FIZA-579485 format. One record per residue (C-alpha): residue in three letters; x, y, z. Coordinates in steps of 0.25 Angstrom, whole numbers, padded with zeros to 4 digits, always signed. Layout:
alaXYZ;...
REM end
This chain:
met+0214+0500+0417;leu+0221+0488+0412;glu+0223+0492+0398;gln+0230+0506+0403;met+0239+0499+0412;thr+0243+0489+0400;glu+0245+0501+0392;asp+0254+0507+0402;ser+0262+0495+0403;gly+0264+0494+0388;leu+0268+0510+0387;lys+0279+0506+0398;ser+0283+0495+0391;arg+0285+0502+0378;phe+0293+0513+0386;arg+0302+0503+0392;asp+0305+0496+0378;ser+0307+0511+0373;glu+0317+0514+0383;ile+0324+0501+0382;thr+0324+0503+0367;ala+0330+0517+0368;trp+0339+0512+0378;gln+0344+0501+0369;thr+0346+0510+0357;lys+0354+0520+0366;leu+0364+0507+0370;leu+0364+0501+0356;pro+0377+0506+0352;leu+0383+0502+0366;met+0379+0488+0364;val+0383+0487+0350;gly+0397+0492+0354;met+0398+0483+0366;leu+0395+0471+0357;ile+0405+0475+0347;gly+0415+0479+0357;leu+0415+0466+0364;thr+0415+0458+0353;ala+0427+0465+0347;phe+0434+0464+0360;phe+0431+0449+0361;cys+0436+0446+0348;val+0448+0454+0348;ser+0453+0451+0362;asn+0452+0435+0360;met+0459+0437+0345;val+0470+0443+0354;gln+0470+0434+0363;val+0471+0422+0354;tyr+0483+0429+0346;val+0490+0431+0359;leu+0487+0416+0362;asn+0492+0411+0349;asn+0504+0419+0348;his+0508+0414+0362;ile+0506+0400+0357;arg+0515+0402+0345;gln+0526+0410+0352;ile+0535+0397+0357;ser+0548+0401+0360;glu+0560+0390+0361;pro+0567+0387+0374;asn+0583+0392+0373;leu+0591+0383+0381;asp+0604+0388+0374;ala+0610+0394+0386;gly+0610+0381+0394;leu+0613+0372+0382;asn+0626+0380+0377;leu+0633+0378+0391;leu+0634+0362+0385;gln+0639+0364+0372;val+0648+0352+0366;asn+0661+0354+0361;ala+0672+0346+0353;gln+0676+0338+0366;thr+0662+0334+0369;thr+0660+0319+0369;pro+0649+0312+0362;ala+0642+0308+0375;glu+0643+0322+0380;arg+0637+0327+0367;leu+0626+0317+0367;asn+0624+0322+0382;tyr+0624+0337+0378;ala+0614+0334+0366;thr+0604+0326+0375;phe+0605+0337+0386;lys+0602+0347+0375;thr+0591+0341+0369;gln+0584+0337+0382;ala+0586+0352+0387;leu+0580+0358+0373;leu+0569+0348+0375;glu+0566+0351+0389;gly+0566+0366+0386;tyr+0556+0365+0374;ala+0548+0357+0384;ile+0547+0366+0395;his+0545+0379+0385;tyr+0534+0373+0376;arg+0528+0367+0390;tyr+0526+0381+0396;his+0523+0388+0383;gln+0512+0378+0382;ala+0507+0381+0396;ser+0507+0396+0392;val+0499+0394+0381;ala+0489+0385+0389;gly+0488+0397+0399;met+0486+0407+0389;gly+0475+0398+0383;arg+0467+0397+0394;gly+0469+0412+0398;tyr+0463+0415+0384;leu+0452+0406+0386;ile+0449+0413+0400;tyr+0450+0426+0393;leu+0441+0423+0382;gly+0430+0418+0393;phe+0432+0431+0399;thr+0430+0439+0388;thr+0419+0432+0383;gly+0411+0433+0397;met+0415+0448+0396;val+0409+0450+0383;leu+0396+0443+0386;ala+0395+0450+0399;met+0397+0464+0392;val+0387+0461+0381;gly+0377+0456+0391;ala+0380+0470+0398;thr+0377+0477+0386;phe+0364+0470+0383;ile+0359+0472+0398;leu+0362+0486+0396;gly+0355+0487+0383;lys+0343+0480+0390;leu+0342+0469+0379;lys+0331+0459+0382;glu+0327+0446+0376;ser+0319+0435+0379;gln+0322+0428+0392;ser+0334+0418+0390;glu+0340+0408+0402;val+0354+0404+0402;ala+0358+0393+0413;thr+0368+0384+0417;gln+0370+0374+0428;ser+0383+0367+0434;ser+0385+0360+0448;leu+0390+0373+0454;leu+0382+0384+0446;lys+0368+0385+0441;leu+0365+0398+0433;ser+0352+0402+0425;ile+0351+0416+0419;thr+0336+0420+0413;ser+0335+0434+0407;ala+0329+0442+0396;ser+0343+0450+0394;pro+0353+0443+0386;gly+0362+0453+0392;leu+0361+0447+0406;val+0364+0433+0401;leu+0376+0437+0394;ala+0382+0445+0406;thr+0379+0434+0414;leu+0387+0423+0406;gly+0397+0433+0402;thr+0400+0435+0417;leu+0400+0421+0421;leu+0410+0418+0409;met+0419+0429+0414;leu+0418+0423+0428;thr+0422+0409+0423;thr+0434+0414+0415;ile+0439+0422+0428;leu+0438+0409+0436;ala+0445+0401+0425;arg+0460+0395+0428;ala+0470+0396+0418;asp+0480+0386+0425;val+0491+0379+0416;gln+0499+0368+0423;val+0513+0365+0418;ser+0519+0351+0421;asp+0534+0354+0420;gly+0545+0344+0420;ala+0558+0338+0413;leu+0554+0330+0400;phe+0568+0329+0393;met+0578+0334+0403;pro+0583+0325+0415;arg+0575+0329+0427;ser+0588+0332+0434;ile+0602+0335+0430;asp+0607+0334+0445;ala+0617+0324+0446;thr+0612+0318+0459;ala+0597+0316+0452;ala+0600+0314+0438;ser+0601+0300+0433;pro+0616+0293+0429;ser+0615+0296+0414;glu+0609+0311+0416;arg+0621+0314+0425;arg+0629+0308+0415;ala+0624+0317+0404;phe+0624+0330+0411;gly+0637+0326+0417;asp+0643+0326+0403;ile+0635+0339+0399;ile+0641+0347+0411;lys+0654+0342+0408;asn+0653+0345+0393;ala+0648+0360+0398;gln+0659+0362+0408;arg+0670+0358+0398;thr+0664+0367+0387;glu+0664+0379+0397;glu+0679+0375+0401;glu+0682+0376+0385;ala+0675+0388+0384;glu+0683+0394+0395;lys+0696+0389+0390;glu+0694+0396+0377;lys+0690+0409+0384;lys+0703+0409+0391;
REM end
């Protein structure tokens, strides 16, 4: 009786193994296609993202302040002190324009870089989860393995003989981590080269004197231009 039961269990085990082998043979093209497709998607998408990020880093345009600076042109009647004030103001304005422009360009690059890291983590987790789902669907089995992690807030332990289950779990955790990640970029703005205020009541005496000469020069230039038109 015992020998018959053992023989029946052996027959069932061989029959089950033959069914699993037939199922895996049927799913082999799908599993191979999923692995090749996901690998190609991961490589191509990340190459495209790196290319876009590098192009954004290289594309640095220069600030254009000509519209405002053209109103403060010097002429033959400009005194040396007014020329010096104009040169000082123009230099400060150009330096301030470049500082603001490159400051926000750097912040934009930092934001895109953090966004790319989040995208990289999400796509990696998605590929792991999809490969794990494919292994589960193909009923792949290996020797029992254990993955464990522990922190002050979370303790996780996975023990399974299915490599697909481990990959799917790790991929899902990685995707959740990237979804919850923040990509904030802070920019501390402020004047570096220009005076903090050009208001006559708020500026210092030297600043009021310099801007007063520049304003007088600009008004005189506009009056001469109107006389020439007439």
